[in-house]
N, C-alpha and C positions, 0 to 999 in steps of 0.2 A: 690271133687265130686260134681256134680249137685244135689241139694236136690230133693227128690222125692215128698214131699208134696208142693202144689201148693202155700200155705200160706208162706212157707219158701222160696220158689223160688221168691217171690214178695220182700221179705226183704233181698235177697242175696246181700251180700257185704255192706249192710247199715252200719254194725258195723264197717268195716274197714275204710270206708269213713268218718264216724263219728269220729272214732279214730284219723285219720290224720288231719281232720278239727279242732279238739280240740288241738292237738299238735301245729298246726300252728297259732292258734289264730282266726280262722274264726267261724262264726256263724254255728253251726252244722245243725240246722234246715233249714237254708236257703240254704246251700250247698246241702243237700238232696233233697230239693225241686226243685232246679235249675238242679240237675242231672237228676232227674226224668222227668222233662219238656224236657230236651235235649234228652233223651233216648226215650221219647214217641213221639216226633215229627218226623214225617216220611217225610215230605215235606221240611220244612225249618230246615237246620242243623246249626244254628248259636250258638256258645258258648257263654254263658253269661260271663260278666266280673268276676263274683265270681268264676266260674269254671276255667276261665283262671288263676285267681290268685292262685287257689289251685294247679293246674297243675305246674305253674311256680315255686311256693314255694316247691313243692314235687321234682322237677327236681334237686334241689340243696342238697338234703338230700342224703349222701352217702349210697348205699346199704349195704356196709360191710365196716368194719375198714380197709380192705385190700387196697381200693381205696385211702383212706386217707393216708396210710402208704406208698403207691407208690409215692404220692406227696411229702412227707417229704424225701424219698430217692432220689428223682430227685433234690430237693433243697440241700440236703447234698452232692450229687455228684458234684454239681457246685461249692461248698464252701469247697472242699478239699485241703489239703496243695499241693498235686501233680498238681492240676489244677491251682492253684495261682502261681505256678513258671512261 
């Protein structure tokens, strides 16, 4: 839900972005500053290398263990005794 308080709206999602930046090993403050700069620029929409790095690294984190398990199942299906005949 969108926060009612204007102060809370200004910091909306900062905690989540900071959490992921810490997990990935990027400088949290720099990521937040670049993200704010990106969202505040209305004329020039270029993504900074730091934000590109954050998005690239986040794209390889599985959303749930089910995605990883499907990958293992696909590998196991290829290495079955029936398939090897």
